[in-house]
N, CA, C and O of each residue as an XYZ file, in Angstrom:
420
protein
N     206.427     88.717    211.844
C     207.303     87.602    212.161
C     206.549     86.448    212.827
O     207.175     85.591    213.451
N     205.251     86.408    212.711
C     204.489     85.307    213.299
C     204.605     84.067    212.436
O     204.746     84.151    211.216
N     204.543     82.913    213.089
C     204.555     81.614    212.418
C     205.808     81.386    211.573
O     205.717     80.882    210.454
N     206.942     81.742    212.087
C     208.221     81.535    211.403
C     209.015     80.469    212.156
O     210.054     80.756    212.752
N     208.513     79.241    212.120
C     209.136     78.152    212.854
C     210.523     77.832    212.301
O     211.411     77.472    213.074
N     210.737     77.949    211.001
C     212.034     77.615    210.433
C     213.121     78.575    210.903
O     214.265     78.166    211.097
N     212.775     79.841    211.086
C     213.755     80.810    211.588
C     214.105     80.507    213.036
O     215.280     80.516    213.404
N     213.108     80.240    213.857
C     213.379     79.961    215.273
C     214.161     78.657    215.446
O     215.028     78.569    216.315
N     213.863     77.646    214.628
C     214.634     76.406    214.703
C     216.061     76.622    214.247
O     216.992     76.058    214.822
N     216.241     77.436    213.215
C     217.592     77.744    212.747
C     218.421     78.450    213.807
O     219.602     78.149    213.980
N     217.808     79.381    214.512
C     218.515     80.088    215.583
C     218.856     79.132    216.719
O     219.972     79.161    217.238
N     217.910     78.289    217.109
C     218.152     77.365    218.225
C     219.221     76.338    217.882
O     220.124     76.090    218.681
N     219.123     75.744    216.706
C     220.105     74.735    216.308
C     221.464     75.379    216.062
O     222.497     74.804    216.406
N     221.466     76.569    215.468
C     222.732     77.272    215.240
C     223.439     77.627    216.536
O     224.659     77.499    216.632
N     222.685     78.070    217.531
C     223.282     78.400    218.829
C     223.846     77.166    219.514
O     224.941     77.213    220.074
N     223.113     76.068    219.473
C     223.602     74.833    220.085
C     224.853     74.323    219.374
O     225.775     73.819    220.015
N     224.882     74.457    218.048
C     226.052     74.018    217.290
C     227.260     74.878    217.623
O     228.366     74.355    217.757
N     227.073     76.185    217.759
C     228.182     77.065    218.119
C     228.742     76.724    219.487
O     229.958     76.730    219.679
N     227.877     76.428    220.433
C     228.336     76.048    221.766
C     229.135     74.756    221.701
O     230.208     74.650    222.295
N     228.605     73.771    220.974
C     229.260     72.465    220.920
C     230.596     72.520    220.188
O     231.541     71.834    220.579
N     230.687     73.316    219.146
C     231.892     73.312    218.318
C     232.926     74.355    218.708
O     234.097     74.208    218.356
N     232.535     75.402    219.424
C     233.500     76.444    219.743
C     233.711     76.646    221.240
O     234.849     76.625    221.711
N     232.646     76.837    221.981
C     232.784     77.249    223.383
C     233.370     76.141    224.247
O     234.247     76.404    225.070
N     232.907     74.911    224.077
C     233.410     73.819    224.923
C     234.903     73.541    224.658
O     235.670     73.454    225.616
N     235.343     73.399    223.394
C     236.783     73.233    223.180
C     237.592     74.453    223.626
O     238.723     74.303    224.091
N     237.030     75.653    223.492
C     237.717     76.848    223.966
C     237.905     76.800    225.476
O     238.962     77.182    225.979
N     236.892     76.335    226.207
C     237.011     76.194    227.668
C     238.087     75.182    228.038
O     238.787     75.360    229.035
N     238.226     74.123    227.245
C     239.281     73.135    227.498
C     240.652     73.786    227.323
O     241.545     73.578    228.144
N     240.824     74.568    226.266
C     242.102     75.233    226.035
C     242.416     76.251    227.126
O     243.563     76.366    227.559
N     241.408     76.985    227.566
C     241.615     77.938    228.661
C     241.971     77.195    229.946
O     242.820     77.650    230.713
N     241.326     76.059    230.181
C     241.660     75.243    231.353
C     243.089     74.739    231.307
O     243.776     74.724    232.328
N     243.543     74.329    230.134
C     244.937     73.897    229.999
C     245.887     75.064    230.257
O     246.919     74.886    230.905
N     245.553     76.252    229.760
C     246.413     77.420    229.959
C     246.479     77.811    231.433
O     247.494     78.334    231.893
N     245.406     77.560    232.168
C     245.374     77.885    233.593
C     245.844     76.717    234.454
O     245.778     76.787    235.681
N     246.316     75.651    233.825
C     246.785     74.440    234.497
C     245.681     73.805    235.354
O     245.912     73.371    236.483
N     244.485     73.768    234.779
C     243.336     73.137    235.415
C     242.984     71.888    234.622
O     242.957     71.941    233.392
N     242.712     70.759    235.285
C     242.383     69.537    234.548
C     240.973     69.599    233.956
O     239.979     69.528    234.679
N     240.906     69.733    232.637
C     239.631     69.772    231.945
C     239.827     69.079    230.604
O     240.731     69.429    229.845
N     238.987     68.105    230.316
C     239.108     67.401    229.045
C     237.723     67.147    228.468
O     236.715     67.517    229.071
N     237.676     66.531    227.325
C     236.405     66.211    226.672
C     236.041     64.747    226.857
O     235.352     64.169    226.017
N     236.492     64.149    227.936
C     236.201     62.751    228.241
C     234.851     62.681    228.950
O     234.777     62.779    230.174
N     233.789     62.511    228.169
C     232.449     62.431    228.742
C     232.180     61.003    229.185
O     232.406     60.054    228.433
N     231.699     60.861    230.405
C     231.404     59.548    230.954
C     229.999     59.116    230.527
O     229.339     59.813    229.757
N     229.553     57.985    231.023
C     228.279     57.413    230.599
C     227.114     58.343    230.933
O     226.213     58.517    230.111
N     227.117     58.933    232.108
C     226.016     59.810    232.519
C     225.887     61.007    231.585
O     224.785     61.326    231.140
N     226.996     61.672    231.285
C     226.966     62.831    230.407
C     226.570     62.445    228.986
O     225.809     63.161    228.335
N     227.077     61.325    228.510
C     226.767     60.889    227.152
C     225.289     60.525    227.014
O     224.641     60.913    226.043
N     224.762     59.785    227.978
C     223.354     59.391    227.898
C     222.419     60.596    228.055
O     221.365     60.641    227.421
N     222.787     61.558    228.881
C     221.943     62.754    228.996
C     221.952     63.546    227.695
O     220.926     64.111    227.315
N     223.083     63.599    227.006
C     223.138     64.278    225.714
C     222.291     63.548    224.669
O     221.564     64.183    223.905
N     222.383     62.221    224.637
C     221.598     61.436    223.679
C     220.102     61.595    223.947
O     219.325     61.801    223.015
N     219.698     61.503    225.200
C     218.276     61.663    225.530
C     217.773     63.073    225.229
O     216.620     63.248    224.834
N     218.623     64.072    225.411
C     218.243     65.437    225.076
C     218.016     65.596    223.581
O     217.035     66.210    223.162
N     218.915     65.049    222.777
C     218.770     65.135    221.317
C     217.513     64.416    220.855
O     216.794     64.920    219.993
N     217.240     63.252    221.413
C     216.039     62.503    221.040
C     214.776     63.259    221.434
O     213.822     63.311    220.657
N     214.754     63.843    222.626
C     213.583     64.598    223.082
C     213.319     65.799    222.189
O     212.180     66.027    221.778
N     214.348     66.564    221.885
C     214.174     67.740    221.037
C     213.755     67.333    219.625
O     212.940     68.015    219.003
N     214.298     66.239    219.116
C     213.915     65.766    217.784
C     212.439     65.415    217.724
O     211.758     65.768    216.762
N     211.939     64.726    218.737
C     210.520     64.380    218.761
C     209.633     65.621    218.878
O     208.557     65.675    218.283
N     210.080     66.605    219.637
C     209.258     67.786    219.857
C     209.192     68.656    218.595
O     208.133     69.199    218.282
N     210.294     68.796    217.875
C     210.296     69.698    216.718
C     210.061     68.981    215.390
O     210.139     69.613    214.336
N     209.779     67.690    215.414
C     209.675     66.930    214.172
C     208.504     67.367    213.286
O     208.620     67.309    212.062
N     207.395     67.797    213.861
C     206.265     68.175    213.022
C     206.272     69.645    212.630
O     205.455     70.057    211.806
N     207.168     70.450    213.194
C     207.276     71.850    212.808
C     206.223     72.758    213.407
O     206.089     73.904    212.978
N     205.480     72.286    214.376
C     204.459     73.083    215.042
C     204.740     73.087    216.533
O     205.421     72.203    217.052
N     204.212     74.083    217.209
C     204.441     74.162    218.650
C     203.158     74.552    219.361
O     202.252     75.141    218.772
N     203.103     74.214    220.628
C     202.011     74.643    221.497
C     202.545     74.703    222.920
O     203.713     74.401    223.163
N     201.704     75.085    223.840
C     202.158     75.283    225.207
C     202.595     73.984    225.871
O     203.479     73.996    226.728
N     201.989     72.868    225.489
C     202.331     71.598    226.119
C     203.750     71.155    225.758
O     204.479     70.636    226.602
N     204.130     71.362    224.508
C     205.505     71.023    224.110
C     206.514     71.901    224.831
O     207.576     71.428    225.236
N     206.192     73.167    224.990
C     207.072     74.059    225.746
C     207.186     73.643    227.196
O     208.268     73.700    227.779
N     206.076     73.226    227.780
C     206.088     72.752    229.161
C     206.925     71.478    229.296
O     207.677     71.321    230.257
N     206.789     70.576    228.332
C     207.570     69.330    228.364
C     209.067     69.633    228.289
O     209.854     69.045    229.031
N     209.464     70.541    227.402
C     210.887     70.890    227.300
C     211.391     71.594    228.558
O     212.518     71.360    228.994
N     210.556     72.455    229.140
C     210.961     73.127    230.376
C     211.119     72.132    231.522
O     212.090     72.210    232.275
N     210.192     71.213    231.660
C     210.301     70.190    232.714
C     211.485     69.265    232.473
O     212.155     68.857    233.421
N     211.747     68.930    231.216
C     212.919     68.099    230.911
C     214.204     68.822    231.288
O     215.144     68.205    231.789
N     214.246     70.133    231.046
C     215.419     70.923    231.435
C     215.598     70.945    232.951
O     216.720     70.829    233.444
N     214.517     71.090    233.683
C     214.591     71.103    235.148
C     215.043     69.740    235.671
O     215.867     69.669    236.583
N     214.512     68.666    235.102
C     214.912     67.316    235.519
C     216.387     67.075    235.217
O     217.102     66.498    236.036
N     216.845     67.514    234.043
C     218.251     67.350    233.690
C     219.164     68.148    234.619
O     220.215     67.654    235.028
N     218.773     69.374    234.955
C     219.565     70.189    235.879
C     219.605     69.555    237.267
O     220.656     69.546    237.909
N     218.486     69.030    237.735
C     218.453     68.381    239.050
C     219.294     67.108    239.056
O     219.945     66.799    240.053
N     219.282     66.369    237.945
C     220.082     65.142    237.906
C     221.578     65.458    237.898
O     222.361     64.729    238.507
N     221.984     66.526    237.222
C     223.393     66.923    237.282
C     223.764     67.430    238.669
O     224.888     67.220    239.125
N     222.832     68.093    239.342
C     223.097     68.587    240.688
C     223.291     67.432    241.669
O     224.144     67.512    242.552
N     222.518     66.369    241.525
C     222.568     65.245    242.457
C     223.576     64.166    242.047
O     223.866     63.269    242.839
N     224.107     64.237    240.841
C     225.006     63.203    240.345
C     226.375     63.320    241.009
O     226.944     64.408    241.101
N     226.893     62.186    241.469
C     228.239     62.135    242.040
C     229.089     61.236    241.159
O     228.717     60.099    240.870
N     230.223     61.750    240.738
C     231.119     60.986    239.869
C     231.800     59.891    240.695
O     232.342     60.170    241.765
N     231.777     58.646    240.205
C     232.453     57.574    240.946
C     233.971     57.759    240.898
O     234.491     58.379    239.970
N     234.671     57.232    241.878
C     236.135     57.378    241.880
C     236.753     56.631    240.697
O     236.224     55.621    240.233
N     237.865     57.145    240.229
C     238.573     56.543    239.108
C     239.269     55.267    239.568
O     240.032     55.288    240.534
N     239.010     54.153    238.877
C     239.640     52.879    239.209
C     240.537     52.403    238.077
O     240.618     51.204    237.807
N     241.192     53.309    237.434
C     242.045     52.938    236.313
C     243.496     53.246    236.612
O     243.894     53.412    237.764
N     244.262     53.317    235.566
C     245.673     53.602    235.720
C     245.986     55.085    235.669
O     247.122     55.474    235.939
N     245.022     55.922    235.335
C     245.316     57.332    235.235
C     245.588     57.932    236.614
O     244.749     57.867    237.512
N     246.744     58.499    236.759
C     247.114     59.119    238.012
C     247.600     58.165    239.083
O     248.061     58.620    240.130
N     247.518     56.867    238.868
C     247.944     55.918    239.902
C     249.160     55.122    239.499
O     249.761     54.453    240.340
N     249.536     55.172    238.254
C     250.671     54.365    237.824
C     251.955     55.174    237.985
O     252.283     56.001    237.133
N     252.665     54.940    239.054
C     253.914     55.635    239.340
C     255.036     54.615    239.418
O     254.902     53.555    240.031
N     256.103     54.949    238.805
C     257.255     54.065    238.806
C     258.133     54.435    239.992
O     258.569     55.577    240.136
N     258.378     53.453    240.826
C     259.236     53.667    241.976
C     260.635     53.134    241.665
O     260.810     51.965    241.324
N     261.603     53.998    241.789
C     262.973     53.585    241.543
C     263.679     53.461    242.879
O     263.740     54.420    243.649
N     264.218     52.264    243.157
C     264.897     52.028    244.439
C     266.368     52.286    244.312
O     267.107     52.142    245.286
């Protein structure tokens, strides 16, 4: 099983696709059933981190070869992404959601 890059890429991409298409929407449905507020409304930070992740992985796997440096780059990118999510604070909502109440006198 040495030098089977297409199999390993298929497993990695297949796993990521399964998570994106099944597990996340399933978690939303479970959250609704438990009366917990959970939706698929991704804000700018989450969207940009997803876009940068896709671009990074595309550049790393584009030639179909791997070495220790590419693995190190992906590991460091994962650590940086985890640290940024840990330190990220969501700004308060300044819209009409949850604040528009009709007062009847």
